[in-house]
C-alpha angles and dihedrals in degrees: 000000000000124000090253091051091049091049091050091048094053092044091052090047091052091049089054089051089049091052090052089049090050091053089051091050093048090051090048092050093049092049092048092050093048096045093039091054090050091051093047092048089059091049102042098082091057094054110095095158109079093200089069099048099088091041090054090049092054090046090054091055092045093052091047089054097043092054084075132069104236099169091113092054091048091052093049092050094055098079088054092052091243108111104126099125091104091070104045100106097117095031107036104154095034091055093048091049092049094049092047092050094047093050091045089054091051093053093039098244100147093179090069097044111109122175105240118238098236092196089064090064092065100038096087094044091049091048091051091048090051092049092048092052094047093050107027101027138248119336115260113242094239104043145023097225121078124220121231120194128194108232120236117217088251091075088073089066103023112065091173090063090054091047093048093049090053094046090050092054113281111152101171126035113209119207113195106215091199086078137051123000143264093278092056092041090053092052091047092052092047092053093045094048093045093048093047091051093050091049094043092237131142105231121172125211118225117193107197112209109214100224125192097323106178110220143162102265101187139356129220127184139147089221122095091237120026096227121152132200136186112303093021118126128232125195114218106196145176092203114094095163102070130048115238119262100190104114093198092063115093098188133018119209130195118212130221091223106046095180091073091076093069090052097054126096134198110279096026115139119244120189122194131199100007091318096307086129120040118193143156131220107261098177138352144194135171095286107029148023122212110219124203113211111232101172139005135187100261125343094312138352135205118244115224138183120257094036122135125260117207129189106192114215095002121122115213125198100221131133115268093217123053123201088261090051092053091054091047091050091054088058095041097055089058099043113021132080092206131027114211119207121201130209095014108178112166147353091279089064091051091050091051092052094046091047090054090050088052090054093049101039109017112200091000092065092097092062093065114106112225131201117199118202110217105209107136136067088238091058092049092051091048097041097118093049091046091052093047095048096045103036092047086071109016139036102260140199129177129221120205096217096197098184101071091022091062091050092048099045098031122252094265092061096042097090092048094047096048091051091050091051091053093048095051091046092050090052088054093042090242118151115239129212118206106214148173128056096003106164087346094157092052091049089055103037107014092244122092124219117238092243095054092051088057090046091053090051090051086053088068086080087069127069097240134017119210125211126187129231119276148140095285103039098139093049091046094051089049093052094044090051090054094046093050091046090053093048092051087073093052110033143031114182105304094342121096115214117224099227114163109276118234087211090058092052091060094066113118116217118199 
């Protein structure tokens, strides 16, 4: 066989493979359309907000596709220059149609060539941009991604601090309703609004309702310092009237949500202080659970009050809104642009929040922008249902609250989970906030770690990055603004931009 004959043979063989791949793609497309339409048909009756209808339709197609493992198809498309399925979140059907048509043209199958509707490729991105602006404010001139800053109490008295934060790049001011009171919140809001008006900036106010955060409320021990090590026992109790009598217990802890005790079982995991202490329930009765410490950060660690308690994988039947939350929400609906809701777990929680908005605002309840903090495994598993239920009535954004989420999912899974949240939200045109410990070292010391600079740059894939309060807030906002501006030239969501590389320009050619 001559070289030409061999070349023709291999070319013919590759065309046959391409035709098989086209058939596989056509079958995939048909299945996605069928299943996506079935999913959307179930959803449609719940959607009372017309702005969300097309977003929900695209989400239904995206979920139908992502139930499948399409890595093989992606790999086979690469030699033909057609692998774009990894960036179809906001344009699922349009991307599939374009890839199918391009491959059909390559193999010469005119019956499968369909001229793509190029407008459809930008519809999802435009819808997301509109949603971001409505909820998180106007786009800065130098970056896609907004900056959210948690307000310290000082902003209520120091208007210059508010003004400086805005001038450095703050787009959203977050007020944590777990702290301070309505008088201080009112002063904060006044100083932020006044500063934004003077500077000609669009700054949104987020009031973050605390939710049923389960914490250690008090600590009792006969030891000088309540430190625990592996194999020590901790008593988690609802009884704050009697001192403990169990001699095996080193430390007794009261909890801010007593009803959780009755919902625990022997063997359940209990994590304390962001996972610094890992334990399991060794025994339990109506008033207390005895926890056996299995791992600690270091040789021993001191137990303190007001530290978080996490119960990975366990579903608790507790109200999403406490009495304090209800009071905070009354204030928030009158003064905030966005109401943040913590520890959302399932559709029942969404219904409770929307019912409270109905009580407070009547037929205006649907105008309130909501932000759901995703910080439990339950919320991750229910993400699609949460989005559907909330966005069908209210403008919605999602915060990846990585602190509790990391403890709940385990640190190894955190990166995977946060990416999945962003992909699903992009498919539904839902803005995403990247939160918890962003540039935390810089906030505290004025100098960032190398890892957190990279983390902040990764945050550019989101629509807003949140930083906490700290000693070096102005410097941190300035640096974050610069990082996000730099990343605008290189990345949008999952799509790299092919800006000219400075590294490439340094090549010497003889």
